[in-house]
N, C-alpha and C positions, 0 to 999 in steps of 0.2 A: 326280382322277377316285376313283371309288368303288369298294371292297370287288368287287360288283355289277357295274359297267360289268366290270374289272377281265379278271372270274373270263366274263363273258361274250365280246370278246374272246378270249377264248382258245378256248373252242368253237367260234366261229363262222369261223377259222382252223383249226383243229383240222379238223369234222364237219360241214363248207361250203366254204369254199373250197380244202381239201389234194384234196375226192372230188372236186373238180366238172370233165364230161368236159375234155378237149384246145378252142381252141376251131371245130378241125373239122370234132366232133360232140356238139358243143352246138346245143340245141334250145331254143327256147320254150317244149317243153313244162317242160325241165328249171326258171325259170322258175314255173312254176304247181303244177309240186309242190313247190318251198323252203317259197314262198307258204299248201301243203297248199289251193290251190283245190281247188271241187267237183269230185272227178269225173277230179280228174288227185291223186285221194292215191297216197303213196308206201307202202307197204306193205311195201315193204323196207330203206326205209330204220334207220338204227340208233335205239335205244337214246335217249340224248344228244338224238338229232336230235328225236323223236315225244317228245320230253317241252320241249324248245324246241317245238314246232311246239305241245304244248298248252299253256304260257304263252302266249304270242304270239295264237294264234287261236283259238280254244275265250274263248264269251263269257265272258264276266264278273257275274255277278252286280252288279244295280244296279234304284234303283229309274227310270231314266230306262229310259222309254216304244219298243221299238223296229219298227218297222210298216215292208208296205212297203203301198207307195205309189206309183203311174204322174204323172210329168209327162208330157202328152198320153202317146207312148209309149213312155218311158224308164221301165225300170224299176229305183224308187228306195229304198237306206232311209229315213228321216225316221228321226231320234231326240229325244227333247225327256221330258224331266215334264208332270209334269197341268200346272204355272204358269209353262212355258218362255212367256220374250216371243210375243209375240204378233204383232209389232214388224216386228222384227227373227229374223235367221233367218242362217246359212251354209250355201250351196252348196261341196259336195268334192270333190275329188277325186284319189283311192286310184292311189300307187304300182305300180309294177311294170312298167317298163320297155315304153309302149305296149300289151308278148306276154301281158299276167298280170293278176293280183288283181283284187278288186271291192268293191263294198259290205261282203260280209259278214271278209270276211279282214285288215277294218282299223274294224273294228265295233269294238274294242276301248279306244282312241284315238278314238274318235269318243264312245265315254260320258263317255272322261274327260272331253272336250273337252267333251262337251252338260253332264255335274258342275258342273265348272267353271265354263261359261261360263253360263250358263241359259239359253241358245240354242237354236232348234230346230235340226236339222240336215238336209242334203238334200244324200244320198252316190250321187250315181247310179248307174251298174255302166253301163257308158262302151261302145260298141264298139270291140272290142279285135283287136290285126291280126293274124296273115294274113291271116283269116280277113274282117277289114272294115279295110285301111289306112288310110292318108294320107288325105282326110279325114277320116273318118269321127266319132271323135272327137273335133275338132274341133267336126265339123255337131251332134253331142245334148249337146257344156256351153252353146253359144250356146241351142241350143234349153231347153234344161231352163233358162237363166238369161232369157230371156222369157217361158216361162210366170212364175216365178216371180212377173211386173212386172202376166201380164193373174191373178195369183189378189191384186194386189194390195199387194204389200211393195212400195215406193219403196225408187228405186234407191239412197238413200244408207244403207240397212237392210239391204243385202245387203250380207256380208260372202265373199272368193271363198279357198276354202284347201283345198292340199294338197302332195301330197310325191311328189319323182320325181320319176319321168312327171307326175303328179298336174298338179304345183311347173310343169313347164312347160305343161302347159293351162291350168292357171291367168292365168300371164301369154297365150299369144297368147288366149285365148277373151278377156281383157279388151281389149287390141290387138285383135283383130277387129271384136268392140263399139266400138272406135274409129269400126274402119274405116266399119262399117253405119251410124253415127252411131243406135245407143241408146247414154240416161241410165247411166250405170257407176256398181259397187257402192265403197262410202266407205273399201274398205279391202283389200286383201289380204295371208295369211301363209305362209312357205312355208316345204316346210321339204324342203334338202336341193333343193332343183329341178333340174333334170338343163335345162337352159339349150343347150350346145354339143352338137349331135348330131354334127358332123362328125371326131369320136375324139379333134377337137387340143387337145383343153382341156392348158395347165401341166402341174398336176396330174395325171392319169395316168399325166402320166410320175414324179411328187415325189411320186404317195405308193402306186405297187401295189403293194411291199412294206406300208406300215401300214395298206390300207385292210383293216379284215374278214376283209369277205367279197363284197365286188360287182369284186373286182379277181384278175388270176393276179402272181402276184409275179415277171412278165418282163413290162415296162411297151408291149412291142410287144403279145407278148396280148393285154391290155386295151384296146387299142387299133383291134386286127382285133374283139374280140368286137363291141366298144360298135358300129363301124361292119357289121358282120352282123347287130347287132339292125334300124339302120336303114333298111341300104340292100337285105335281104332280106327284111323282112320287115314292117316301119312303114312304111315312103316311100320303095318300090322306083323307082324313074329319075325322082325327083323331085333340086330346085337347095338340098345340105340346107342353103346360105347362104340361106334361104327364112323369114326371122324368122317364119310362124308358125309352123316348123318347129324352128329352132333361132334361141329369139328373141335369143341373147348378137349379136347382132346387126342388133338391133331398134334403135330410134329411138322414147325415150319421152318424148314429150308429154302432159300433164295426166293422169297416172297417177297412181290412188288411191295411198291412203296407205300404204305395202308395210315388213313382219317378214318379217327374213331367219335365218330358222338351217339351221346348217353345223356338222360339224364339221372339224375338224385334220385329221387323221388321214385322212378320204374320198377319195377319187377328183374329186371334184365340189366342191371346198371350190373349186375357181377359176373352175366356170362361179358361183354364190357372190355372188362377188369380182368377174366383173366387171358381173352385172345391178347390181349397189348403185351400181355406177359409172359406171356412164352411168343408170339412173336421177339417179345427188346431182347429175351432170355436167349432167342438163336438172333440176332445180333442181325435185326431186319428194322428195318426205319419205319415207325411207326410214333402216329402222335397222337393219343389221346383227346378229348374235349371233352369234359363234364358238364352241365347247362346247368340251373337252381332250378326249381320247385314246377319240373313243363310235364306234362304228362307223357305215353310213350311217339315215337315218332314224329312231336310235335311240328316238323318240319312242313305235314302238313297240308299244318295250322298256315293262309299262306297270311294271314291277321292277320300273325303275333307279332314284331315287331325283331323278339332271338327268333323265329325260322327264317325273315330274313338276316340277320344277321348267319345263323348258320348256313343257309344260301350262297352266303361271301367265302364263308369259312372255306367251303367245297372247292367252289370257285379261286379262289384264293390257293389250296391246294393245288387245286392239279393244272395252274399257269407255273407257278415258280418250281 
């Protein structure tokens, strides 16, 4: 683990994890504030927290062109060089627990991926809960993929990627495409995917203390918090073992080649391990990369050498 990663873990634990509200007081708005989402900026946060947000969320200088477009009626940011590959593209779904985040909150990560892969990226601004609960985000994701097909992209030249809840959305989008008999993308990359929304994943208990910011030190509170997110905001009154909500319960037949990246100290470690095992058991191609001592979706912290390594692994996976 790099010195930068050690410092980041310390800052996240002290200035994010330790100051988060109790489960009872916690709101989806806290996630939007933490991600510095437009319209939800927290002017009262600490100087250190503001500095970290600036490092992560303020757009970096790059030769990548970032444009707002619409895939039908779905607001999207596109990322591309002047000479980006015109035949292939990435459809990306941001994380944020289905209640927070936007293409803008992930733009520096997406710029890095576009720079490294030379592929055009479409990052959709999908519907967020609780304003638009399940299955609104899934419907947006499926429709955006169909639009890319109508734009002339061949399915084998479309790659899907996402982090955390966006990793969940990546998996369930492919499951839904199979259900409606649409041609599938050829590859998918998942960054710490949130695959078990029942709040019962084993690493919730095992890693609540070690996870730098996605948990409470009391694993029971961590589980309660995750369940509150799902039951109160994302998918009220649904069966949370539904594979289109918790894909850890899905059967995976003829699934695209998959890369999963996850850290060994985060509460979603068991989600990644379970998805990888199920993919392997159903004879699908999958690579599980477990990084050491890094926070959830460390790829978004572009100042980390481990972030650059992960982005390069994604590029190699898509290229080979």
